[in-house]
N, C-alpha and C positions, 0 to 999 in steps of 0.2 A: 563474492564478488570480487572481481581483482581491480584495485584502488591504484591508482596512481597520482603522486605528487610530483606538477611540473613546476618549475619558477626558472628566470634567467639565470638566477644567483645561487650557487650550490647550498650556501650557506641557510637562504632564506627555503630553501626546498628541505634540509635537514630538520630546520626549527618546523615546519608545519607536519614533517613526517611524526616527530616528536611529539608535538598537541595531540596529533590522531591517535599515538600509541597511548598516550596517556586516558585517552578515552574508549582505551578496547579495539581500537580499528588499525587493523593492519593494513601497511600501505607501503608500495615501491617508490623511491625518489629518483627523478629522470633530470638532473639540472641542464640547462644550456639549452640550444635551440631543438626543436622539435625532432623527434626520431623515434619510430616504433618502440613499444614495450616489447621486450623480447618475450615475455610470459603473456601477452595479450593485455589489454585494458577494457573494463568495462565502465568505471568511474573516474573520470581526471578532476583532479582538485589542483586549480590554477592558484598557487598564492602570491597575492599582489602586497603581501606584507613586506615595508622596507624598497619596494621596488615601483617602476612606473606602469601607470593603468596601461599605456601602451603597447609595453613589453608583453605583459600577460596577454592582453587583446588578441597579440598575433599570436602567439603560442594556441590558443584557444579556435582562433581561426584556422592554423595548420591542421588542427587535430580532425577538423570535418573533412580534409581530404583522406584520410585513413581509411583503409578499406579491411574490415568495417569501422567506421568511427566510434568515438564512445559512445556510450548508451546514455552517460549524463555528463555534463561540463559544468563545473561547479565553480563560482567565485568565493574564493578563500579570504575573506575580509578580518576586518578588526571590529570588535563589538560596537565601539565608539563610532564606527562609519559603516552603518548598513547600504543597501542599495535604496534607491532613490524611493518616496512615497507614490502610491497610487497603484494603479491594475495594468498598468503597460510592461507587458514579456520583453528582458534583454534580448538582444537579436541573435548573440551568439551562445549565450549560456543559458543553460537550462533551468539554475537557482544559484543558491549562495549559502554559505555556511559561517559563522563566525568561529576561527580558529582560538580565539581566547577564550570563548565562552567557556561556564561549568563544563567536564568533561560529560556529564550525562546528557544535559543540553544539545552540547555538538556532536554527540553521538544521533539524540534523537532528531536533528535537523538531517544528516546524512542519509539515515534512514528511510526519512520521508523523502528525501528527494529522491532516493532511488525506488522507491517504492512508486512514486510518481513515474518515473521514467520505464519502468518495467509495464506498468498499465500502458501508458500512451505506445508502447513499441506491441504491446497485444493488441490494441485495437488496430494498428496500421495493418497488423498480420489477419487479423479476423475480418478487416475492410477487403484485403486480396481473396481469404479464402470465399466472402460472398458472391464477390464479383466474378469469380470463378463459376461457381454454382448458378450464378444470373439471379444473387436476391438482391433485392433492392438497398440502397444505401438509407440507414435509419436518418431521422429529422434530427438536428441538433438540438441539446436543451435550452430551453428560454432562456433569454438575458435577464440577469435578475440587477437589479439596482444593490450597491455597496451598502451595507447593513451591518451595523453593529449592536451591541447590548452589554449596557453599562449595569452590575448589579454591586449594591452597598449605599452605604451613607452616602447622601452628596457632598461633594468635594470638587476642588480647582478642575482635577482629573476630567471629570466630566464634561466642563465647560473646552479642555484642551481636544479631548475626542471628538466631540460634538464641532467644533470648527475646522479640526483638520479633516474628518470626512465629507464637511459639507464644502470645502476646498476640491474634491473629489467625485463631488455630485453625490455623495453618500447621507445617509440618515444615520441617527442613533438614536435608540429608545433606551430608558430608564425602568428600573425596577430596585425598588429600595428593599426588598428582601429576598431572600435564596428560595423561598418557595414560587413568590410572583415571577422571579424569574425564569423559573424551572419551566414554568407554564407558558412563559412567553418563548423560550427556546423548540417546546412542542409544540407549539402554535403556529409559530413563523420561522421562516429559513432565515439564519442570520449566518454572516461571514466571518465574525469574531466575538468575541467575548472579553469584557474587561472586568475584574472581579478586586472591590476595594476590599483589601485586607489592613488599612489603617487604621480602622477603627474596629473593626472585629475581624481579627487573623483566623481564627479557629475555623469562624464558619464560612469564609472566602476560600482556607485552603481544602476544609472538607468538601467545598463546594467543585474544586478544581478537581477535587479524585474524583468527584461522583461523577465527572463529565467522562473519565476515561473507564468507568464501569459501563457508560450507555454505549450500546452497539450504533446507534444513531449520531449520537455527539462524539464519539473516540474522537476524531480528528481535530474537532472543534479547535481552532487558533485562538488559543486564550492568554491576556497578560494580566499579570498582579500586578496591583498598588500596593507596596508596603510601607509602614512609616519608617522615616529617615534612620537610617543605620541599624536596621533590622534584618541582619543578615540571614537569622535563623529562617524567618519566614520566607525570605528569598530563597533558600537552599530549600526549603519542604516544597514551596511552589513548583521551583525546578524536577525536583523528585517526583511531584505527581502530574507531570506533564505541561508545565505552562510552555506557553512560545518564547515569552518575554516575561521581563519584570522591570518595575519602573518603581522610583521613591517620590513618596508625595510631595509635593513644594519643589521638586527639581527637574530640571530640564528633562522632558519626556520625549524628545525627537529622536534618539536612536532606539529606543525601546519601541516607539510606533513603525520605525524602521523596518526592524526584524518582525512585528507582528504582520506588518502589510506584506513581508516576505512570504510569510507563512500563510496569509488571505491568498495570495497568487497561486502559491503552490496547492492550497488546497482548491481552489477552483478548476485548475488543472486537472487534480484527482477527481474530482467529482464530474468531469466534463467525460474523461477519459473513460470512466466506469458507467457512465449513463450508455454509451456508443457500446461498451462491450456486454451489458446485458441486454440493450437493444437488438444486436448481432446474434448474442446467444439466443433470442427468444424468436426470431426472425427464422432462423436455422435450427430450431429446438422443439421439443415435446412440450405444448402448453402443461398438460398433467403433472410433468415432474420438475420443468423448470432447467432440464438437460438438452445436451443435442441430441439431435436425432442420429441412427448412426453413420449414414453416408455423408454429411458435413463434417461429423468428427472423425472420420477415416482421413477425410481432405485435409483438416485442421490439423491432423496429428502428424500427418507427411510434411505439412509445412512446418511445423513446429521443430520436428526432427531436422530439417534440412537447415533451417535459419538456425541453430542451436549449434549443428557442424560448422557454420559459415562462421559464427562470433565466436565458437571457441567457451561460452558458456556451458554451464550444467544443466540438465534437463532431467527431470525424474516423473514417472508415472506409478500409479497406485492400482489395484484390483480387490475389490470386496468381492466376496461369495457371501450371499444372506441364506441361510439355513436353518429351519427349525429346529430348536435346542433338543441334544439327544435324549429319546425316551418319548418325544411329543409326537402324536400321531401326525402323520399326513395331514394339512389342510386341502378343505377341496379347491380345484384350481380356483375358480372365480374368487372364493377368498384370498386366496393367496397372491392373484393376481392384484387385487386392490391392495392389499397389504404391501407390497411390495412396490407398488407404485408410491406410497404414501412415505416409506423407508426412503426411494430414490429423490423424493421429494426435498425430505429430511437432508439428504446427502449434498443437494445442490445449495441449501443454505449453508451449510456447514463449510463447506471450499471457498477458498478465495473468489472476489471476480475474475480474477484473470486466469483462472484455473477454468481447463474443457472437462465436462463430466458427460459422461453417456451411459445409457443401458444397455448390456449385453445379453439377449436373451433374456429368460425369466428370472435369473435370480444373479445377475454379475453386475455391478458397478464398476465402471472404472473412471481413473480422476487423471489427466495430465497437467502436468506443471510447470510452466517455465521458468526458467533462471531459479530452479531448484534442486539440492544433490538428494542423496539415497537417503539421509537422515531427513530431510523434508518431508519427502514423501511417506516415512516411515511415521513422522507425527500426523499426518493428515489422516494417513487410513485409520491411525488409534486413536483420532478425537470421533471422526464419523462412526465407526463401532463404539466407543465410549458412550456415543450420546444415545445412537441408536438401539445399541441393546437393552436400553432403560425404560424404550419405548413397550409399549402393552402391543401385542398384534393378536387379531383375531382368528383364531386357528379353527374356528367353528363356531356354530349358535351358540353352543352350551358353554363358551368359555376363551380365556386368552392363554395362548403360550408365549413363552419367552425365543427369541432369536440368538443365534451365534452367528459371527462374522470371521469367516477366513480372509487373511489378508497376504496379499504379496505387494513388494514394493521393489521396483527396478531405478535403476539410473542407465541414461542413453551413454551406449559405448560408442568408441570412433568408428564410424562407417555404418551405423548400425540406422535402419529405417524406422520409421515409427511403426508401421505394421510390425516388423520385427522386434520390436521394442514393447509393443501390445502383447504379441506371443509368446515373448519370454516370461512375462509375467503371470499368463494364464497356465504355462506350463509347468511353472512353480506350483500351483495351486491343482495341477494333478490334469489337467485342463486340454484336451485336445484342442488347438486352435482352431482347425477345420470343423469341429463339431457343431451340427446346428443351433445347438443351444446357445451358442453366442454369436451367433448373426442375425 
């Protein structure tokens, strides 16, 4: 991703660039009035540190006139001055980051904002593909009441959280043990979790880490409350994916502000991915969870055209599924049933924003927006590694292992989506015109 820092003052822009670099984020700095970035611009960070809000708001408004505009427009603020509480989205900006946050937290914030922006762009793209094919628009997700879960020993933080959510028509539930808390998280939808580490820091930090190991709860906005002066627990919480940290018995306004920012971001991600999945299902095969071939070809063409226009990388991988060397050829019906299971597994292993399809009876392809060649290779390797461990019924009397031939390619200048797919197939020695892939 091409990240650009913008500010009216050159010193402010350079300082923001240095803070991003400390978090392992490479960014170009373009101070002064708005002008197009010479190498393109995907994510724009507008630094408000030391400057007037009106100045950087004007810069952000000017960026909307670019062709194409940045994928995400982020406010860069101080930790002590978060965005406003509530669920209402900013009109010009797509998110906010805390430049003076610990490097790992700053990096996580920027990556999360990028993830949401890519998902929303893919939703828009799929809506266009669906409309061109005469596919109906999916129903939006049901509106949910704002709801948070407090886990841990009773404290004044629970009362502060309950009062703050009530002001925004929200609810706060409480669980005084991690076991009860996890039960709540699996039984009910929540927007955020607050963990009390002031009394039992080991349990709270472990629970924060456990959320990141759960596929359903991985993105859950989480705030950890630490004992006064316990910087070790605060650092450990951030290392384990906490969105915010607050000290017990201290003003929690800024921490709650960043927690609300994470909640807004997560709600947008869920909404985009709901629509992405719904559109995939409307244009897809219910047996596999992948696109049917015709919608896939149409969407692949749109993906390639869009990425030529915006200058971002795009990649594709193809996997050929074969019985392991020395195994007897399975019966056609047995192979068809097993290959469908493998295709379904591949659909669950790729990202929601990726587009996959079955080509013939033994090929699976995955197109990945905003992804380079290395990312495509990782996706192919992940799918193959998991699927090769899956037993496959090669006949009535036993099971035979599978092997996966892999090919990954990145979109080149002027290349169409069809040409990109054909190049990946040729790398596997497959004639793109052969009937087996149509």
